[in-house]
Structures are given as structure tokens and as C-alpha cells.
C-alpha positions in Angstrom: 55.7 251.6 182.4 56.0 255.3 181.2 59.3 257.1 179.9 62.5 254.6 178.8 65.7 253.7 180.1 69.1 255.5 180.2 72.1 253.7 180.2 76.1 254.8 180.9 78.6 252.1 180.5 82.4 251.9 181.3 83.9 248.6 179.0 87.4 248.4 180.9 89.4 245.7 180.3 88.6 243.3 183.3 85.3 245.0 184.3 82.3 246.9 182.9 80.2 248.8 185.2 76.4 249.4 184.0 75.0 252.5 185.2 71.0 252.8 184.4 68.1 255.2 185.4 65.0 253.5 184.9 61.8 255.3 183.8 60.5 255.5 187.3 63.4 257.4 189.1 64.8 253.8 190.1 69.2 253.6 189.6 70.5 250.5 188.8 73.8 249.6 188.9 75.5 246.4 187.6 78.9 244.9 187.2 80.4 242.0 185.0 83.6 240.6 183.7 84.4 242.3 180.5 85.5 238.9 178.9 83.2 236.0 179.9 82.5 233.4 176.6 81.1 230.9 178.4 78.2 232.8 179.7 77.7 235.7 177.2 79.4 237.5 174.1 79.3 240.8 175.0 79.4 242.3 178.8 77.5 245.6 178.0 75.2 244.1 176.2 74.4 241.3 178.6 74.2 244.1 181.5 71.5 245.8 179.6 69.5 242.8 179.1 69.6 241.9 182.8 68.8 245.2 183.9 65.7 245.5 181.3 64.5 242.0 182.0 64.8 242.7 186.2 63.0 246.0 186.0 60.5 244.9 183.3 59.5 241.6 185.0 59.9 240.3 180.9 62.0 237.7 179.9 64.4 238.5 177.6 66.5 235.5 176.4 70.2 236.1 175.7 70.1 234.5 172.5 67.4 236.7 171.1 67.6 240.5 170.2 66.5 242.9 172.7 63.7 245.6 172.4 65.6 248.7 171.7 62.5 250.8 171.8 62.7 250.6 175.8 65.7 252.6 175.7 66.5 256.2 175.3 69.8 256.7 175.1 73.5 254.9 175.8 76.8 256.8 176.7 79.8 254.7 176.4 83.5 254.5 177.0 85.6 251.9 176.2 89.2 250.6 176.4 88.4 248.5 172.8 90.9 250.9 171.1 93.4 250.8 173.9 93.3 247.4 174.4 93.8 246.6 170.5 96.9 248.8 170.0 98.6 247.2 173.4 98.1 244.1 172.3 98.8 244.8 168.2 95.1 243.2 167.6 93.9 245.5 165.0 93.0 245.5 161.5 95.5 244.3 159.2 96.7 247.6 157.0 99.1 249.0 154.4 100.4 252.3 154.0 99.7 254.1 150.8 102.7 257.1 150.7 103.9 259.2 148.0 106.7 257.6 145.9 110.2 258.3 147.1 108.8 258.4 150.9 108.7 254.5 151.4 110.5 254.3 154.7 109.4 257.9 156.3 107.5 256.4 159.0 109.8 253.6 159.7 112.5 256.1 160.1 110.1 258.5 161.7 111.4 261.6 163.6 114.6 259.7 164.5 114.2 260.3 168.6 115.4 258.0 170.9 113.4 257.7 173.8 116.0 256.2 176.0 118.9 258.1 174.9 121.6 256.0 177.3 120.5 252.8 176.1 123.0 250.6 174.6 120.6 248.6 172.6 118.6 250.5 170.7 115.1 249.2 169.8 113.3 250.8 167.3 109.5 251.3 167.7 107.5 249.0 165.4 105.2 250.1 162.6 101.2 249.1 162.2 101.2 248.6 158.7 102.1 245.2 156.7 103.0 246.6 153.1 103.6 249.8 152.0 102.6 250.9 148.2 103.9 254.2 146.6 101.8 256.4 144.8 103.3 258.1 141.6 102.5 261.6 142.4 103.6 264.6 143.4 102.9 268.3 144.0 105.5 271.0 145.8 105.1 274.6 146.8 105.4 277.3 144.7 108.6 279.1 144.9 108.2 282.0 142.8 111.5 284.0 142.2 113.6 280.9 143.4 112.7 278.3 140.8 111.1 278.5 137.3 108.4 275.7 137.8 105.4 277.7 136.2 107.0 276.8 132.3 106.8 273.3 132.7 103.9 272.1 135.2 100.3 272.9 136.4 99.8 275.3 138.7 96.9 274.9 141.6 95.9 276.3 144.7 95.7 275.1 148.5 93.1 275.1 150.7 93.9 277.9 151.8 95.1 279.8 148.5 98.7 279.3 148.6 100.0 278.4 145.0 101.5 274.6 144.0 102.4 273.0 141.4 101.3 269.1 140.2 104.9 268.2 138.9 103.7 264.5 138.7 100.0 263.6 138.2 98.8 260.4 139.9 99.0 257.4 137.8 95.6 255.7 138.5 95.5 253.0 136.5 99.2 251.6 137.8 97.9 252.2 141.4 94.7 250.6 141.0 96.7 247.4 139.9 99.2 247.6 143.2 96.1 248.0 145.6 94.1 245.2 143.6 97.1 242.7 144.3 97.2 244.2 148.2 93.2 243.2 148.9 93.9 239.7 147.4 96.2 239.6 150.2 94.0 239.9 152.5 94.5 243.3 153.8 91.4 245.2 154.3 92.1 248.5 155.4 94.4 251.4 154.0 96.1 254.7 155.4 96.7 257.6 152.6 99.4 259.9 153.8 100.5 262.0 150.4 103.1 264.9 150.6 101.2 268.2 151.1 98.0 266.8 151.2 96.9 269.1 154.2 96.7 272.1 151.9 96.3 269.7 148.2 93.5 267.1 149.0 92.7 266.1 145.2 94.9 263.4 144.9 94.2 261.9 148.5 90.7 261.8 147.4 91.6 260.4 143.9 93.3 257.3 145.7 90.9 256.8 148.5 88.0 256.3 145.2 90.4 253.9 144.3 91.1 251.9 147.4 87.3 251.6 147.7 87.1 250.4 144.1 89.8 248.1 144.9 87.2 246.3 147.5 88.8 248.0 150.9 86.4 247.9 153.8 88.2 250.8 155.3 90.2 253.9 154.1 92.0 256.3 156.2 93.1 259.9 154.6 95.5 261.7 156.4 94.0 265.4 155.7 90.7 264.7 157.0 91.7 262.4 160.5 94.4 264.9 160.9 95.3 268.1 158.6 98.8 269.0 159.3 101.8 269.8 157.6 104.1 267.5 159.3 103.7 264.0 157.3 105.5 262.3 160.1 103.0 263.0 162.6 100.2 263.4 160.3 101.1 259.5 159.0 101.5 258.0 162.4 97.8 259.4 163.1 96.5 257.8 159.9 97.8 254.6 160.4 96.6 254.3 163.8 93.3 255.1 162.4 93.4 252.6 159.8 94.2 250.2 162.4 91.7 250.4 164.9 88.8 252.1 163.4 87.7 248.7 161.7 88.5 246.8 164.7 86.0 249.3 166.5 83.9 249.0 164.1 83.4 245.6 164.3 82.8 245.7 168.3 80.0 248.5 167.7 78.4 246.4 165.0 78.3 243.3 167.3 77.0 245.2 170.2 74.3 246.8 168.0 73.2 243.5 166.6 72.2 242.3 169.7 69.5 244.8 169.6 65.7 245.1 167.7 66.7 247.3 164.4 70.3 247.8 165.3 69.8 250.2 168.0 67.8 252.1 165.3 66.2 255.5 166.9 68.4 255.3 170.2 70.9 258.0 170.7 74.3 256.4 171.1 77.1 258.4 172.1 81.2 257.0 172.5 83.3 258.8 174.9 86.6 260.0 172.7 89.9 261.0 174.5 89.2 264.2 174.8 86.5 263.9 176.9 83.7 264.5 174.2 81.0 262.4 173.3 80.5 261.7 169.5 77.7 259.2 167.7 78.6 255.6 167.2 78.8 255.7 163.5 81.7 258.4 163.9 83.4 257.1 166.6 87.1 256.4 165.1 90.2 255.0 166.0 92.7 258.3 166.2 89.9 259.5 169.1 89.3 256.4 170.9 92.7 255.4 172.5 91.7 256.9 175.6 87.8 256.6 175.4 87.5 254.6 178.7 90.3 256.7 180.9 88.5 259.8 179.7 85.3 259.4 181.3 86.8 259.0 184.5 88.4 262.4 184.1 85.2 263.9 183.2 83.2 261.9 185.8 85.9 263.1 189.1 85.7 266.7 187.3 82.0 266.9 187.5 81.9 265.8 190.9 84.8 267.5 192.7 83.2 269.4 195.2 85.8 272.6 195.9 88.2 274.6 194.1 91.6 272.4 195.3 93.2 270.6 192.3 92.5 266.7 192.3 94.3 263.9 191.4 92.7 260.8 189.7 94.4 257.5 190.1 92.1 254.8 188.0 93.5 251.5 188.6 92.0 249.1 186.6 92.7 245.4 185.8 95.6 245.8 183.2 96.7 249.2 183.4 96.3 252.1 186.2 95.3 255.8 184.9 96.7 259.0 186.6 95.3 262.3 185.8 94.9 265.9 187.0 92.1 268.4 187.3 92.3 272.1 188.4 88.9 273.9 187.4 89.7 273.2 184.0 90.5 269.9 181.7 93.9 269.2 180.8 94.5 268.5 176.9 97.7 267.3 175.2 97.5 267.2 170.9 100.4 264.5 170.7 100.7 261.6 172.8 102.5 257.8 172.7 100.7 255.1 173.6 102.2 251.4 173.3 104.9 253.1 171.0 102.6 254.8 168.5 102.1 258.6 168.5 98.8 260.1 167.9 98.5 263.6 166.8 95.1 264.6 168.0 93.6 266.0 171.1 93.5 263.6 174.3 92.7 264.6 178.0 96.2 264.3 179.8 96.3 260.9 181.2 99.2 259.1 182.0 98.8 255.4 182.2 101.2 252.8 183.6 101.0 249.4 182.7 100.3 247.7 185.9 97.0 246.8 187.6 94.9 244.5 189.6 95.3 241.8 187.1 99.0 242.2 186.6 101.0 238.4 187.0 102.9 237.4 190.1 105.8 235.6 189.5 109.1 233.9 191.3 111.6 234.3 188.4 115.3 234.1 189.0 115.2 234.1 192.7 113.4 237.4 192.1 110.0 238.5 193.1 108.4 240.0 189.7 105.1 241.8 189.2 103.6 242.1 185.5 104.2 243.2 182.9 101.7 240.1 181.8 98.3 240.4 182.9 95.5 238.1 183.6 92.9 240.0 182.0 89.2 239.1 182.8 89.4 235.7 181.3 90.9 233.8 183.0 91.7 236.3 185.4 93.2 235.8 188.7 93.3 232.8 190.9 90.4 234.2 193.4 87.9 234.3 190.0 88.0 230.5 190.0 88.9 230.0 186.4 92.1 228.3 186.3 94.5 231.8 186.4 97.5 232.8 188.0 98.4 234.9 191.2 97.7 238.5 190.6 98.0 242.1 192.4 93.9 241.4 192.9 94.8 238.0 194.8 97.7 239.2 197.0 95.1 242.5 197.9 92.6 239.6 198.7 94.9 237.8 200.9 96.3 241.0 203.2 92.3 241.6 203.8 92.1 244.7 201.5 89.7 243.4 199.6 86.4 242.1 200.9 84.4 238.7 198.9 81.1 240.1 200.8 81.3 243.6 198.8 81.6 242.3 195.6 79.0 240.6 193.2 79.0 237.1 192.7 79.9 237.1 188.8 82.8 234.6 189.1 83.2 231.1 188.1 82.9 228.6 185.7 78.9 229.5 185.6 79.3 233.4 186.8 77.5 233.1 190.1 80.4 232.6 192.4 82.1 235.0 194.7 85.6 235.6 195.2 87.3 232.5 196.2 89.8 234.0 199.0 90.6 229.9 199.9 92.1 229.4 196.4 94.1 232.5 196.6 95.7 231.4 200.0 96.2 228.1 199.0 98.0 229.5 195.3 100.3 231.6 197.7 101.4 228.6 199.8 102.8 226.8 196.8 104.7 229.9 195.9 106.0 230.2 199.6 107.0 226.2 199.4 108.4 227.2 195.5 110.4 230.0 197.2 111.4 227.7 200.6 112.7 224.9 198.3 115.2 227.3 196.5 116.8 228.3 199.7 116.9 224.7 201.1 119.0 223.6 197.3 121.2 227.4 198.5 121.8 226.2 201.9 122.8 222.6 200.7 125.0 224.2 197.8 126.7 226.2 200.6 127.5 223.5 202.9 
């Protein structure tokens, strides 16, 4: 067989879709559940394996690494970072901040998202611990204060003068970091005052953190070199929280191939709609990786000049976007209560999708916010899951089982089970009727 395979993959929270262009020019499409631990460890890898096995005629055991020499490139958009943020399943992390600013991110910008709420719920923070670095630089205010007689004068990245009023106490900070690492925290975000222009202290703190054994260090001036410390700090914390989680996923994905995909051009979709090599894919730019791929896709295929609304309803969320001849970007967004300062496509997300669970609570029908996900999934997946919006659409005839792949059930080879869905809705109906009967008896 001449030529190599090319793969484009969308790994969502519920389904993973694999598009493959074979060396012969043939196009293959495959859909798998994103999470099916009884049948495979990783959906994108399993999809690639099945397509390669089918098209080459060579048996490829799921337990053995695949031959990556058959693959030219892989493009992937993923909701791994999004789901980790929504479910708070990122890496345990700590914040290293300038002494005296321990609570700066907890205070935030003091904005109240819902100004008329009587009960104020403050957003949580991603870090578990805070370490204060005893160092300080201040901008020079020549003519207004006399710092030049006492302190060392330095220049920022763009030539502005600053004074080092407190050199970093490296020995004390290293001792603190060593104790922090011993408590099981493996990732840190370093956020120092004025590091957007004076980076030396953050670089030194980063080296000390690596010396203490931390697996990942996010320096705020590298993640987002902006003046505002609160926005810069939020973004650095998100990066330190999500990047190790993403790296673990990428390492797990690559480990299923011989030579860990060395020699294969692997690119991941970023939140801004661009592609980046997998070793540069980081948390602060990955939150909208999955939805961004959808926007880029329909932007390319939009036939005319008229504006288009994108509606991407997945299993756990629904993403809405707009395209009118050019990509619409925002540079600050809030996802799951976390504000990130980074270029992103303007995608608005609602926490409701096909996997949103259906309940009857306190005399009311309720949809979500809980989601059945891919495992166990809705009732119709035959894995003991709850009723969901997908089940409702199936019962109403809006979803036709014959047009879905046979990837459900314990063995991953069953179709959608409409009978199971109808039976569960009958149980819910009986429950509602019993409540009405009790109400009538009470009235009588």
C-alpha cells in the first residue's frame, strides 16, 4: 500500500468521531463512545486501530502498540480540558505569589455576576495552597519618590525603569516548596507583581520549583504577559491546573503507538481555532478545543456570504457560535467560574445536552444539570443509565436507531434500545400518577 493514512478526530464528552482519508483516496468515518472502559481504554486510539485493521487487512491486537509508520498526520479537537474544568478533575496545584498578595485571586475583581441575588456565592479557586515569595519590584517614579538612593535600579522588557526593593529569598522559598511537594502537590502557578515586564524573579522561582521536584510550573509572564495581575493570575492557575491533565491524556494516547507517534505530525485544535503541536498544547488555550473545531469546520463549508449560526449539541453541553465571513474572537472568557485571559473563538456554552438527565422532583419535571455522559450514558445505551434528553428524542421518534452505529451495550456491539427507553418512561409515568392519586386522596 502506497501513501499513508490521515486522521481528523473530534473527541467529545459523549462521542468520538474519527474521519480518515486512506492512501487510496477512500474516506472512512467511525463513531465511538468516548468512554467505554469495558471495551477500550481510549476512543481516538481505538478508532484509529479499527480503521487501520479494516483497511490494511492486518490484525492489530488492542493490547499491543500500533505501527505509527502507516500514519501521515493526526488532527484532534478534544474536550478533555473542558470536562476537567467543569468537573474539577484537574491536577492538584498551588499558587506562588508575591508576599502580601496571598488573597489577590480569592478577592478577584470583586465583581458580582448576579448583582440582585440575596445569597452571594463567591467563585472557588483552583489552587489548594498559597506560598508567598518574599520579593518585590516597583516601577520607578522619578521625581515623586527617592528610591534610587536605596535600591537597585533595573530595566523592564520594554526599557521602563524599576527598583528591586526586596531581592528574592531563595533559600526560604525552596524550603517552603519542598514541604509543599511532600504534601502531594505536583503543579504550581507563579504569579509575581510586575512580572509582565520584569521576568527574572519568576524565572528564578520556576527553577526553584523544578529543583523541588514539581512536575509542572506555569509562569504567568509566559502564559499571558499582561499588566493586570488578577487576570494574569487566573490564567496561570488555569494553565497549571489543566496542562498536567492534558499532558497525561496525550501521553496515554501516544503510548498506544510504536515510538509514541515519533515522526507523525500530530496537531491539536486550540480555543482560538488554530492548530498546535501536541507537545505545546497547554491548558489555558485548550478549554474550547472541541467547539472551536466545529466553528472552523462550518466556516470552511459555509456556501454564501450570509451570517451563519452554529448550534453544536453534544452529550453534556450545547455550544452556539456565529460566522459572518470572519472568525469572531474574544480575549477574556469565563468557563465553569474560571476567567481565562487568552484568545478564543466566541462560543457560548450552555450546560445542557443530549445526556442531561430527566427527573421528577418535588412535583416538577426537571432536566439536568446532571449528565449521564458516555458511561453509563442514557437508558437506550443499555448500560443501566438514567433517562435523558436523548431518550426523550428517541421515544418521540426524532432519533432513528437504524441510523446509529451498533456501539452500545456491555459488549459495545448493540443498537440503541428504544424498548428499554419506553419501559423506563412508563415507570416514570406510574410514579407521577401515584403522586396524583395521593393528592386526590388528601383532597377528599
